C-alpha positions as CSV (number, residue, x, y, z in Angstrom):
1,M,-19.3,22.3,-1.5
2,T,-22.1,20.1,-0.5
3,E,-23.7,16.9,-2.1
4,K,-26.1,19.3,-3.8
5,N,-23.7,21.0,-6.1
6,I,-21.2,18.2,-7.3
7,A,-21.3,16.7,-10.7
8,A,-21.4,13.1,-9.6
9,V,-24.7,11.2,-9.1
10,I,-25.1,10.3,-5.4
11,Q,-26.3,6.5,-5.5
12,P,-25.0,3.1,-4.5
13,R,-23.5,1.0,-7.4
14,I,-26.3,-1.5,-7.5
15,H,-28.7,1.3,-8.8
16,S,-26.3,2.3,-11.7
17,A,-28.4,0.0,-14.0
18,A,-32.2,-0.9,-14.2
19,K,-33.3,-4.0,-12.4
20,V,-35.9,-6.5,-13.2
21,P,-37.8,-8.6,-10.5
22,L,-35.4,-11.8,-9.9
23,E,-38.4,-13.9,-9.2
24,D,-39.7,-13.4,-12.6
25,Q,-36.5,-14.5,-14.2
26,V,-35.5,-17.6,-12.1
27,P,-34.3,-20.0,-13.5
28,L,-32.1,-18.0,-15.6
29,S,-30.8,-19.6,-18.9
30,T,-28.0,-17.0,-18.8
31,P,-26.5,-15.7,-15.6
32,F,-26.8,-11.9,-15.0
33,S,-23.1,-11.5,-14.5
34,V,-19.9,-13.4,-13.9
35,H,-17.4,-12.4,-11.4
36,I,-13.5,-13.4,-12.3
37,D,-11.2,-13.0,-9.4
38,V,-8.0,-12.7,-11.5
39,C,-5.9,-11.9,-8.4
40,S,-6.8,-13.3,-4.9
41,V,-3.7,-11.4,-3.4
42,C,-4.3,-8.0,-1.9
43,N,-1.8,-5.2,-0.8
44,Y,-4.2,-4.0,1.9
45,K,-5.3,-6.0,5.1
46,C,-8.6,-4.1,5.8
47,S,-9.8,-5.0,9.2
48,F,-13.3,-5.7,7.9
49,C,-12.1,-8.0,5.2
50,F,-11.0,-11.7,5.3
51,Q,-7.6,-10.7,4.1
52,A,-6.9,-9.2,7.6
53,D,-7.7,-12.5,9.3
54,S,-4.7,-14.6,8.8
55,Q,-5.9,-17.3,11.4
56,A,-9.1,-17.8,9.3
57,M,-7.3,-18.0,6.0
58,K,-4.7,-20.5,7.5
59,A,-7.5,-22.5,9.2
60,V,-9.1,-23.2,5.7
61,G,-5.8,-23.6,4.0
62,L,-6.7,-20.8,1.6
63,K,-4.1,-20.5,-1.3
64,R,-4.0,-17.1,-3.1
65,G,-2.5,-16.4,-6.4
66,M,-3.2,-15.0,-9.9
67,M,-5.2,-16.3,-12.7
68,S,-3.5,-17.1,-15.8
69,L,-4.4,-15.2,-19.0
70,E,-5.0,-18.6,-20.7
71,L,-7.8,-19.5,-18.1
72,F,-9.3,-16.1,-18.2
73,R,-9.7,-16.5,-21.9
74,K,-11.2,-19.8,-21.5
75,I,-13.9,-18.4,-19.1
76,V,-14.7,-15.6,-21.7
77,D,-14.8,-18.0,-24.6
78,D,-17.3,-20.3,-22.7
79,L,-19.6,-17.3,-22.3
80,K,-20.6,-17.5,-26.0
81,A,-22.4,-20.6,-25.5
82,F,-25.1,-18.8,-23.6
83,D,-28.6,-17.7,-25.2
84,R,-27.7,-14.0,-24.6
85,K,-25.0,-11.7,-23.5
86,I,-23.9,-11.6,-19.9
87,K,-24.9,-8.0,-18.4
88,K,-21.5,-7.7,-16.7
89,I,-18.1,-9.2,-16.6
90,K,-16.8,-8.1,-13.2
91,I,-13.1,-8.4,-12.6
92,G,-11.9,-8.5,-9.0
93,N,-13.2,-9.2,-5.7
94,H,-11.1,-11.2,-3.2
95,G,-7.9,-9.5,-4.1
96,E,-6.7,-6.3,-5.9
97,P,-6.9,-7.0,-9.7
98,T,-4.5,-4.0,-10.6
99,L,-1.6,-6.0,-9.2
100,H,-2.0,-8.6,-12.1
101,P,0.4,-7.8,-15.0
102,D,-2.1,-9.0,-17.6
103,L,-5.0,-6.9,-16.5
104,P,-5.3,-4.6,-19.4
105,A,-5.0,-7.7,-21.8
106,M,-7.7,-9.4,-20.0
107,I,-9.9,-6.4,-20.1
108,R,-9.4,-6.1,-23.9
109,Y,-10.1,-9.7,-24.5
110,A,-13.4,-9.5,-22.7
111,R,-14.4,-6.5,-24.5
112,D,-13.5,-7.8,-27.9
113,S,-15.4,-11.0,-27.3
114,G,-18.6,-9.3,-27.2
115,T,-20.0,-11.7,-24.6
116,A,-20.9,-9.0,-22.0
117,E,-22.7,-5.6,-22.3
118,I,-20.3,-4.2,-19.6
119,V,-16.8,-5.2,-18.6
120,E,-16.1,-3.6,-15.2
121,L,-13.3,-3.5,-12.5
122,F,-13.3,-3.4,-8.7
123,T,-10.1,-1.7,-7.2
124,N,-8.8,-0.1,-4.1
125,A,-7.2,2.5,-6.4
126,S,-3.7,2.1,-4.8
127,Q,-2.2,1.3,-8.3
128,L,-3.8,3.9,-10.3
129,E,-1.3,6.3,-12.0
130,P,-1.0,7.7,-15.5
131,V,0.5,4.5,-17.4
132,L,-1.9,2.0,-15.8
133,N,-4.8,4.4,-16.2
134,Q,-4.1,4.9,-19.8
135,A,-3.9,1.2,-20.4
136,L,-7.2,0.6,-18.6
137,I,-8.9,3.1,-20.6
138,D,-7.3,1.9,-24.0
139,S,-8.4,-1.8,-23.1
140,G,-11.8,-0.7,-23.4
141,L,-13.0,-0.8,-19.6
142,Q,-16.4,0.4,-19.4
143,R,-16.8,1.0,-15.5
144,I,-14.4,1.1,-12.6
145,N,-15.6,0.6,-9.0
146,I,-13.1,2.3,-6.6
147,S,-13.2,1.6,-2.9
148,L,-11.6,4.1,-0.5
149,E,-10.5,2.9,2.9
150,G,-9.9,6.3,4.4
151,L,-9.5,10.0,3.9
152,S,-6.0,10.5,5.3
153,D,-2.7,8.5,5.4
154,E,-3.3,7.8,9.2
155,R,-6.8,6.3,8.4
156,Y,-5.3,4.1,5.8
157,R,-2.8,2.8,8.3
158,Q,-5.7,2.1,10.9
159,V,-7.9,0.6,8.5
160,A,-5.9,-1.1,5.7
161,G,-2.9,-1.8,7.7
162,V,-0.6,-0.2,5.1
163,K,1.4,3.1,4.5
164,Q,-0.7,4.7,1.7
165,S,-0.4,8.3,0.5
166,F,-4.1,9.6,0.3
167,A,-2.9,12.4,-1.9
168,A,-1.5,9.9,-4.4
169,I,-5.0,8.1,-4.6
170,V,-6.8,11.4,-5.1
171,E,-4.3,12.2,-7.9
172,G,-4.8,8.8,-9.4
173,V,-8.6,9.2,-9.6
174,R,-8.2,12.7,-10.9
175,H,-6.1,11.7,-13.8
176,L,-8.2,8.8,-14.7
177,Y,-11.2,10.9,-14.7
178,S,-9.6,13.2,-17.1
179,I,-8.9,10.6,-19.7
180,R,-11.9,8.3,-18.9
181,G,-13.8,8.7,-22.3
182,D,-16.9,6.5,-21.9
183,C,-15.7,4.7,-18.8
184,K,-17.9,5.4,-15.8
185,I,-16.1,6.0,-12.3
186,Y,-17.8,5.0,-9.2
187,V,-16.2,6.0,-5.8
188,K,-17.3,4.9,-2.5
189,I,-16.1,4.9,1.0
190,A,-17.3,2.8,4.1
191,D,-19.0,4.4,7.2
192,Q,-20.2,2.7,10.1
193,T,-23.4,3.6,12.2
194,S,-24.2,0.6,14.1
195,A,-22.5,-0.9,17.1
196,L,-19.2,-2.5,16.6
197,S,-16.5,-3.6,19.1
198,R,-14.7,-0.7,20.8
199,D,-11.4,-1.5,19.1
200,I,-12.9,-1.3,15.6
201,L,-15.5,1.2,15.9
202,H,-13.4,4.4,15.6
203,K,-11.9,3.3,12.3
204,F,-15.0,3.5,10.3
205,V,-17.1,6.3,11.7
206,L,-17.2,9.4,9.4
207,D,-18.1,12.7,11.2
208,E,-19.8,15.4,9.2
209,A,-16.7,17.2,8.3
210,E,-15.2,13.9,6.9
211,R,-18.4,13.3,4.8
212,N,-18.2,16.7,3.5
213,Y,-14.6,16.4,2.7
214,F,-15.2,13.1,0.8
215,F,-17.8,14.7,-1.4
216,D,-15.7,17.8,-1.8
217,T,-12.6,15.9,-2.9
218,F,-14.2,13.4,-5.3
219,G,-17.6,14.7,-6.2
220,N,-16.3,16.3,-9.5
221,I,-13.7,13.6,-10.4
222,C,-16.1,10.7,-10.7
223,D,-19.5,9.9,-12.3
224,E,-21.2,8.2,-9.2
225,I,-20.4,8.5,-5.6
226,F,-21.8,7.0,-2.4
227,I,-21.2,6.4,1.2
228,E,-21.6,2.8,1.8
229,K,-21.8,1.1,5.2
230,V,-19.6,-1.5,6.9
231,V,-21.5,-4.6,7.3
232,P,-20.8,-8.2,8.3
233,Q,-20.4,-9.7,4.7
234,W,-17.4,-11.9,5.1
235,A,-18.7,-14.8,7.2
236,E,-16.4,-16.5,9.5
237,V,-13.8,-13.7,9.9
238,Q,-13.1,-11.4,12.9
239,L,-15.4,-8.4,12.1
240,D,-18.3,-10.8,11.2
241,K,-18.1,-12.3,14.6
242,Q,-18.0,-9.0,16.3
243,N,-20.7,-7.0,14.1
244,Q,-24.6,-7.4,14.3
245,V,-27.0,-6.9,11.6
246,S,-28.8,-3.6,12.0
247,E,-31.9,-2.2,10.3
248,T,-30.0,-1.0,7.2
249,G,-27.8,-2.7,4.8
250,M,-24.6,-1.8,2.8
251,Y,-26.5,0.4,0.6
252,A,-28.8,1.9,3.1
253,Q,-31.6,-0.4,2.1
254,K,-34.0,-1.7,4.9
255,V,-33.1,-5.2,5.8
256,K,-35.2,-8.2,6.3
257,A,-33.3,-9.8,9.2
258,D,-35.0,-13.2,8.8
259,K,-34.4,-13.6,5.0
260,D,-34.1,-17.4,4.3
261,V,-33.3,-17.7,0.6
262,C,-29.9,-16.4,-0.8
263,P,-30.6,-14.5,-4.1
264,F,-26.9,-14.7,-5.1
265,I,-27.0,-18.4,-6.0
266,F,-29.7,-17.7,-8.7
267,M,-28.1,-14.6,-10.3
268,Y,-24.3,-15.3,-11.2
269,L,-21.2,-17.4,-10.9
270,H,-17.8,-16.4,-9.2
271,F,-14.7,-17.8,-10.7
272,N,-11.8,-18.1,-8.3
273,C,-8.2,-17.5,-9.5
274,D,-7.5,-21.2,-9.6
275,G,-10.7,-22.1,-11.6
276,T,-12.7,-23.3,-8.9
277,T,-16.3,-21.9,-9.1
278,S,-18.7,-20.7,-6.4
279,P,-22.2,-19.5,-6.8
280,C,-21.5,-16.4,-4.6
281,T,-18.6,-14.0,-4.3
282,L,-18.6,-14.1,-0.5
283,D,-17.4,-17.5,-0.3
284,W,-13.8,-16.5,0.4
285,P,-12.8,-19.9,2.0
286,R,-14.3,-21.7,-1.1
287,K,-16.5,-24.2,0.8
288,V,-19.3,-24.1,-1.5
289,V,-17.7,-25.0,-4.8
290,I,-20.0,-26.1,-7.6
291,G,-17.3,-26.9,-10.2
292,N,-14.0,-26.1,-11.9
293,V,-13.8,-24.2,-15.0
294,E,-10.6,-25.7,-15.9
295,Q,-12.4,-29.1,-16.2
296,M,-16.0,-28.0,-17.1
297,S,-17.5,-25.3,-19.3
298,V,-19.2,-22.3,-17.7
299,K,-22.6,-23.2,-19.1
300,D,-22.3,-26.8,-17.8
301,I,-21.5,-25.4,-14.3
302,W,-24.4,-23.1,-14.6
303,N,-26.8,-25.8,-15.6
304,G,-25.1,-28.4,-13.5
305,Q,-26.3,-30.8,-10.7
306,Q,-24.3,-29.2,-7.8
307,L,-25.8,-25.6,-8.5
308,R,-29.3,-27.1,-9.0
309,A,-29.1,-29.2,-5.8
310,L,-28.0,-26.1,-3.9
311,Q,-30.8,-23.9,-5.4
312,V,-33.4,-26.6,-4.3
313,A,-32.0,-27.0,-0.9
314,M,-32.0,-23.1,-0.2
315,L,-35.7,-22.9,-1.5
316,E,-36.6,-25.9,0.7
317,G,-35.4,-23.9,3.9
318,K,-32.3,-25.9,4.3
319,R,-29.9,-23.0,4.4
320,C,-28.8,-23.9,7.8
321,D,-27.6,-27.3,6.5
322,I,-25.3,-25.7,3.8
323,N,-21.7,-25.4,4.9
324,F,-20.7,-21.6,5.0
325,C,-24.0,-20.5,4.0
326,K,-25.5,-21.0,7.4
327,N,-23.1,-18.4,8.9
328,C,-23.5,-15.9,6.2
329,T,-25.4,-12.6,6.6
330,A,-24.6,-11.3,3.1
331,P,-28.0,-12.0,1.6
332,V,-29.5,-9.9,4.3
333,V,-27.2,-6.9,4.2
334,C,-25.6,-6.9,0.7
335,V,-28.6,-7.4,-1.7
336,E,-32.3,-6.0,-2.1
337,E,-33.7,-9.0,-3.8
338,D,-36.0,-11.2,-1.9
339,L,-37.0,-14.7,-3.0
340,D,-38.7,-15.7,0.2
341,P,-42.3,-15.1,-0.7
342,H,-41.6,-17.0,-4.0
343,K,-40.2,-20.2,-2.6
344,A,-42.9,-22.5,-3.6
345,V,-43.3,-21.2,-7.3
346,L,-39.5,-21.4,-8.0
347,L,-39.3,-25.0,-6.3
348,D,-41.7,-26.1,-9.0
349,K,-39.6,-24.6,-11.7
350,I,-36.2,-25.8,-10.5
351,R,-37.0,-29.3,-9.1
352,P,-37.6,-30.7,-12.6
353,L,-34.2,-29.3,-13.8
354,L,-32.4,-31.0,-11.0
355,A,-34.1,-34.2,-11.8
356,E,-33.0,-33.9,-15.3
357,V,-29.4,-33.2,-14.6
358,S,-29.5,-36.0,-12.0
359,R,-30.3,-38.9,-14.2
């Protein structure tokens, strides 16, 4: 079997839905999406992720845990105040959401609220088995994004630092596909083609036989499939310090290495498990917090002074003055949008909004 004769569409997840030029939409009255990190605990310690860098997490005093069902419901309820539906509620990011015992109830609550066009989940697939699979489908999940960390038990040991049966993951995905109904399944694995330090390089490079095996194994038990690229997306952790930005990004897109403006802070909100709110999913140490959804409404945070001030600073070319943002390469390697040519126009639109909320 080859990529040409599989059922799944070969494309990165960012192309699963039509896009509109971000520069024509900013400032958004309603964020495109909200990311809810219901569980910041992970059962893997992938060497490219901050979860593997215990020293970095200890240095910032990162506290991990699980979001209460009550707080999750509060976030979803707050979304009703926006002018239109959120395009996506994305569950999971910093940890493994399938470890949360209330996950199916959370998905069902989000679907029943009618506040989003799509409710989707991000998972490493380690917990996918018939009972949970059925609960996820019954909850109304519309999309699941599955990240593989290898194609063998040994590769999982090397990359994720765990004993994981690869066969069990395959069977879990196969069963989910058989009962998926309208839920779309995306499966991706990471590859690395640019220079990494010698001790990390061998873990991520897929040879031709492995690439074919990936498509052979999953190409007919998912709806979309892609080989993404390992990039330095988690700033201030081990891999980020050893990896360099190359000519292509996570989704094989050409990168603009000197991109100045981060598009993320104009597009969505990220809610940590403790209620603190960031303008970006990559802010794992929570250094750029713009509010707390336990104390504020989602809409007030979205239109609030802290986010507006951050947006203005970014458009004024002061990214190097923003804690954490100055060390982050994610805007270059993880996103296609480019607001740099539109800075002056967008500043004219957002400065008055900052002045208004600063009174």
